[in-house]
TIMAR-264017 format. One line per 4 residues: number of its first residue (from 1); their letters; for each residue x, y, z negated of C-alpha. Coordinates in steps of 0.5 Angstrom, whole numbers. Example, Ala and Ser with C-alpha at 12.3 -4.5 7.8 and 13.67 -1.06 7.14 Angstrom:
% residues 2
1> as> 25,-9,-16  27,-2,-14
This chain:
% residues 545
1> mrqi> -4,96,-30  3,98,-33  1,95,-40  -1,89,-36
5> rkha> 6,88,-33  10,89,-39  6,84,-43  7,79,-37
9> gwai> 15,81,-37  15,79,-44  12,73,-43  17,71,-38
13> rvla> 23,73,-43  20,69,-48  18,62,-44  25,64,-41
17> ivfc> 29,64,-48  24,57,-49  27,54,-43  35,55,-45
21> ifif> 34,53,-52  30,46,-49  36,46,-44  41,47,-49
25> laaw> 38,42,-54  37,36,-48  44,37,-46  46,37,-53
29> enrg> 43,30,-55  46,27,-48  53,31,-49  56,23,-49
33> itiv> 54,23,-42  58,29,-40  64,27,-44  64,20,-41
37> qwry> 63,24,-33  69,29,-36  74,25,-37  73,21,-30
41> wkag> 73,28,-27  80,30,-31  82,23,-29  81,24,-22
45> eisf> 76,18,-21  71,24,-19  70,30,-15  67,36,-19
49> sefv> 61,35,-15  60,29,-17  61,31,-24  55,36,-24
53> dnvs> 51,31,-20  52,25,-25  51,30,-31  45,33,-28
57> sgil> 41,26,-26  44,23,-33  41,28,-38  34,28,-33
61> anmp> 33,21,-34  35,21,-42  31,27,-43  26,27,-49
65> dknd> 20,30,-48  22,30,-40  15,31,-38  15,37,-43
69> yinl> 20,40,-38  17,39,-32  11,43,-35  15,48,-38
73> ngly> 19,49,-31  13,50,-27  10,54,-31  16,59,-31
77> arlt> 15,58,-23  8,60,-23  9,66,-28  15,69,-24
81> gqit> 11,69,-18  16,63,-15  12,59,-8  17,53,-9
85> cndv> 19,49,-14  23,42,-15  22,41,-7  15,43,-7
89> vrln> 11,49,-4  5,52,-7  1,54,0  -3,60,0
93> dgml> -10,56,-2  -5,54,-8  -5,46,-6  2,43,-6
97> timd> 6,40,-1  14,39,0  20,40,3  24,35,5
101> etve> 26,31,11  19,28,12  17,35,14  23,36,19
105> kldm> 23,36,27  24,29,29  25,26,36  19,22,37
109> epra> 20,19,43  24,13,40  18,12,35  14,12,41
113> esis> 17,7,45  17,2,40  10,3,39  9,2,46
117> elsa> 13,-4,47  8,-7,41  2,-5,45  4,-8,51
121> ylee> 6,-14,47  -1,-15,44  -4,-13,51  0,-19,54
125> keie> -4,-24,49  -11,-20,51  -11,-17,44  -14,-10,43
129> flyv> -9,-4,40  -11,2,37  -6,8,34  -9,12,29
133> qapd> -6,19,27  -7,20,20  -7,28,18  -3,32,14
137> kvnq> -5,37,8  -2,42,12  -8,44,17  -6,44,24
141> ekel> -8,52,25  -2,53,20  -5,58,16  -4,55,10
145> lpdg> 4,55,10  7,62,7  12,66,10  19,63,11
149> itny> 17,56,10  17,51,16  14,45,17  14,40,23
153> tnen> 9,34,21  4,37,26  9,38,32  11,31,30
157> adel> 5,28,31  3,32,37  9,29,41  8,22,38
161> lacl> 1,23,41  3,26,47  8,20,49  3,14,47
165> eeag> -2,17,52  3,18,57  5,11,56  -3,9,56
169> vstl> -3,7,49  -10,8,46  -10,12,41  -15,16,36
173> dlrp> -13,23,33  -16,24,26  -13,32,25  -19,35,28
177> ytsa> -24,32,23  -20,32,17  -14,37,17  -16,42,23
181> tael> -17,48,19  -16,50,12  -23,49,10  -23,42,12
185> semy> -15,41,8  -18,43,2  -24,39,3  -21,32,4
189> fyrt> -14,32,1  -13,32,-6  -9,39,-9  -3,36,-12
193> dhhw> -2,30,-8  0,28,-1  -6,24,1  -13,25,3
197> nalg> -18,23,-2  -24,19,-1  -28,23,3  -23,24,7
201> afvg> -22,17,8  -29,16,9  -28,21,15  -23,16,17
205> fqki> -27,10,16  -33,12,21  -29,14,27  -25,8,27
209> teyi> -31,4,26  -34,8,32  -28,7,36  -28,-1,35
213> keif> -35,0,37  -33,3,44  -28,-3,45  -33,-8,44
217> pkte> -40,-6,45  -43,-13,43  -40,-13,36  -44,-13,31
221> inee> -44,-6,27  -49,-3,21  -50,4,23  -53,5,16
225> ilsl> -46,3,12  -43,9,16  -48,14,13  -45,17,7
229> dqwe> -52,17,4  -51,10,3  -45,11,-2  -45,14,-9
233> lhtk> -39,19,-11  -36,18,-17  -32,24,-20  -27,24,-27
237> edws> -26,32,-28  -19,34,-29  -16,27,-28  -11,26,-24
241> lgsr> -4,30,-22  -1,27,-15  6,26,-13  7,33,-11
245> gkrv> 4,35,-18  9,30,-22  15,34,-19  13,40,-22
249> giyf> 8,39,-28  1,41,-29  1,49,-30  4,50,-22
253> ggvd> -2,48,-18  -6,45,-23  -9,38,-24  -15,34,-19
257> dliw> -21,31,-21  -21,24,-19  -26,22,-14  -29,15,-10
261> ltpk> -34,12,-7  -38,6,-9  -44,2,-4  -51,4,-6
265> fete> -52,-3,-2  -50,-10,-5  -44,-13,-4  -39,-19,-5
269> mscs> -32,-20,-2  -25,-22,-3  -19,-19,-4  -13,-23,-3
273> ipyr> -6,-21,-5  0,-26,-4  6,-22,-5  8,-18,-11
277> ndyf> 13,-12,-10  18,-9,-14  13,-3,-16  7,-7,-17
281> kqng> 9,-14,-20  3,-17,-19  -1,-21,-15  -8,-24,-14
285> fykg> -15,-26,-12  -20,-22,-13  -28,-24,-11  -34,-20,-13
289> tfey> -38,-14,-11  -34,-8,-8  -32,-5,-14  -29,-11,-17
293> anlw> -26,-13,-10  -22,-6,-8  -22,-2,-14  -17,-1,-20
297> ekyy> -21,0,-26  -16,2,-30  -15,8,-27  -22,11,-28
301> dsde> -24,7,-34  -20,10,-40  -22,15,-45  -16,21,-43
305> pdyf> -12,22,-37  -5,20,-37  -2,25,-31  5,23,-31
309> nttt> 4,15,-31  -1,13,-27  -2,14,-20  -10,15,-19
313> ydif> -10,15,-11  -8,7,-12  -15,6,-15  -17,4,-8
317> grgd> -13,-3,-7  -9,-3,-13  -3,0,-10  1,-2,-3
321> yalv> 3,-9,-2  6,-13,4  0,-16,5  -7,-16,3
325> qlrn> -13,-21,6  -20,-18,5  -26,-23,7  -33,-21,7
329> aeaa> -38,-26,10  -44,-22,10  -41,-16,14  -44,-15,20
333> sdrk> -38,-16,25  -34,-22,26  -28,-19,29  -22,-20,26
337> llii> -18,-14,25  -11,-14,23  -8,-6,20  -1,-4,20
341> kdsf> -1,1,14  2,6,10  -1,8,3  -6,13,8
345> vlpv> -10,6,10  -12,5,2  -19,7,2  -20,6,9
349> qafl> -19,-2,8  -23,-2,2  -29,1,6  -27,-3,13
353> atef> -29,-9,9  -36,-8,9  -37,-7,16  -32,-13,18
357> qeid> -32,-20,16  -24,-21,17  -19,-16,16  -11,-17,14
361> vidl> -7,-11,12  1,-11,12  5,-6,10  11,-7,13
365> ryyd> 15,-2,9  15,-9,4  13,-14,9  21,-14,12
369> tvgs> 22,-19,6  17,-24,8  18,-24,16  16,-21,22
373> lady> 10,-17,24  10,-21,31  10,-28,27  4,-26,24
377> ieds> 1,-24,30  3,-31,33  0,-34,27  -6,-30,26
381> qpdm> -9,-28,33  -13,-22,31  -18,-19,36  -15,-12,35
385> vvmm> -9,-9,32  -10,-2,29  -4,1,26  -5,8,22
389> mypg> 0,12,19  1,20,17  6,24,19  11,24,13
393> sfst> 11,16,14  15,18,21  22,18,18  21,11,15
397> gslf> 24,6,20  21,0,17  15,2,20  17,2,27
401> sygq> 20,-5,27  15,-11,29  19,-17,32  17,-18,38
405> eevs> 23,-19,41  25,-25,38  18,-28,39  16,-26,46
409> geee> 19,-32,51  20,-37,45  18,-44,47  14,-47,41
413> geal> 17,-54,40  13,-60,40  9,-60,32  11,-66,28
417> tils> 5,-69,24  8,-70,16  1,-71,13  -5,-72,16
421> easv> -11,-75,11  -18,-75,12  -19,-73,4  -14,-71,-2
425> lidq> -16,-71,-9  -12,-66,-14  -14,-68,-20  -9,-66,-25
429> teae> -13,-67,-32  -9,-73,-34  -2,-69,-31  4,-65,-34
433> tsyg> 3,-60,-28  -3,-56,-26  -2,-57,-19  -2,-63,-14
437> vlle> 4,-64,-10  3,-65,-2  10,-65,0  17,-65,-3
441> nlep> 24,-63,-1  21,-58,5  27,-57,10  30,-50,9
445> gavy> 29,-45,15  23,-51,18  16,-47,20  10,-51,17
449> eltf> 3,-51,18  -2,-53,13  -9,-54,15  -16,-57,12
453> dgav> -23,-56,15  -26,-56,7  -26,-56,0  -30,-58,-5
457> llqg> -29,-57,-13  -31,-64,-16  -30,-61,-23  -30,-54,-26
461> esdc> -31,-47,-22  -26,-43,-18  -27,-38,-12  -20,-40,-10
465> itaa> -15,-44,-7  -8,-43,-8  -2,-47,-4  5,-45,-6
469> lyge> 12,-46,-4  14,-48,-11  22,-50,-14  28,-48,-15
473> attd> 28,-41,-11  33,-36,-15  40,-36,-16  39,-38,-23
477> geet> 36,-45,-22  29,-43,-25  24,-46,-22  19,-41,-19
481> isql> 14,-39,-13  17,-37,-8  11,-36,-3  3,-37,-4
485> ryfd> -3,-36,0  -10,-36,-3  -16,-38,0  -23,-36,-1
489> veyy> -27,-42,-2  -34,-40,0  -32,-35,6  -27,-41,9
493> neng> -32,-47,8  -37,-43,11  -33,-40,17  -27,-45,17
497> gyrw> -20,-44,18  -17,-46,13  -9,-45,15  -3,-43,12
501> hftv> 3,-42,17  9,-41,14  17,-41,14  21,-44,9
505> peat> 26,-39,6  33,-41,9  37,-40,2  33,-46,-1
509> egls> 34,-53,-3  28,-58,-6  22,-53,-5  15,-57,-5
513> lviw> 9,-55,-2  4,-55,-8  -4,-53,-8  -9,-53,-14
517> pgqq> -16,-49,-15  -16,-43,-18  -10,-37,-18  -4,-37,-20
521> aedd> -3,-37,-27  0,-32,-31  0,-36,-37  0,-43,-41
525> eeae> -7,-42,-43  -10,-40,-35  -5,-46,-33  -9,-51,-38
529> enke> -16,-48,-35  -14,-50,-28  -12,-57,-31  -20,-58,-32
533> kile> -21,-58,-25  -21,-63,-20  -21,-61,-12  -22,-65,-6
537> lyev> -19,-63,1  -22,-66,7  -19,-67,13  -12,-65,11
541> eltk> -6,-64,16  1,-62,15  5,-61,21  13,-58,22
545> n> 16,-54,28
């Protein structure tokens, strides 16, 4: 034993020397950053603490082989028996969590009040509401927490639920099923990420669906789909490094297997992502099997894992977006769901899309640039609103701002009909543009509604129709698409409801409402392909309020 300690001591000393050399080389290579910040400090333009912070952040941002440094730092912390590293805590079972503002004690009463007011607003409109408490990795019994480490995520969730129940808000707590004990947390959470895995999310799907069945006893639910036996479990071993693991490298807490579920039964559905965000700079329309509509193939169909440059949890849903619309004409239930989400919902929304024909999902962390939740509810009139978030999201203010105070009590003026046609032909085969213009010079700040009863492609093939606001919507005058909406042709032809309710951005002029068969073209070749299609719309109406 003494000999082992001796060798371990030597290993730590060697690692410490290597670590110091690594830091010195990184600092030397980025010495220009230090010199510039030194001059600012000497001139009195920044404080000494700001000098240290600027140099540290600058070196880290420009450090060559930064990931090697992170791995080395985590390895050193592990060998020296540290339970914390870079604000990450190694729990008693080796799983990783974090120490930051998301685990501090919060005043939950104002948050509960916001949710209660939303619930009351929906009750007035006869729309059911359910708040779902997603779990945190730190189990409710807290035996996973090392001595001296505090974490108030479950206390915050307990207080929120108590306040909501006192206010008469319907709630569903998933923690007893997914994180009550250490064994459940280990079963249902990734070790190096803050998210649950696909098995944990599937439990959430089961419980939410069962609750909705209780609220709407007459609604059709496919009970077989709720059984895990109807789903195939896929695994990529040692494939993932989660959000906590990326801060400490692969040696402090190890790596995860990536797991996901796909149906054993046949599926056809669509997933529409109309808005991009700063992180995932894409939108799109995906129609096909469950896998094609909901899964990001690049995260499992590659030869080698990429621990630091991929977020494999986003295999479901392709990441977080302001709005996602899921349509499945084959699903058993015709109840329209609106889900208010954080990232814990991503796999759950995919599973729910096998049971419900129409699901809209809004992430308020990104939707504030589009509009208010209340406006969307006024427009879409769902049968039920489900809000789900995990305790780490309680510190995100945008998740508690819904905008119902701006719309409640307002009287909508009489709609002015701008366009009313029995049919509109979109034939750009001989035109310069790949889109047809329905209305030019939309009024900034005005609210419009586009509806049509049906659509037929007279030439070409396409699963979707795109309506968009197009024109000079940027400060540099470049013509671009500021808003768009995808329509699943097969779904809406069968179920009706081609409808887009939109507000023209205030700071724009000369926008046009355009429409074309196909989705947004990413290059000239795709635009030319769209021009080869001919689309006819029936009973088209455009109104303005």
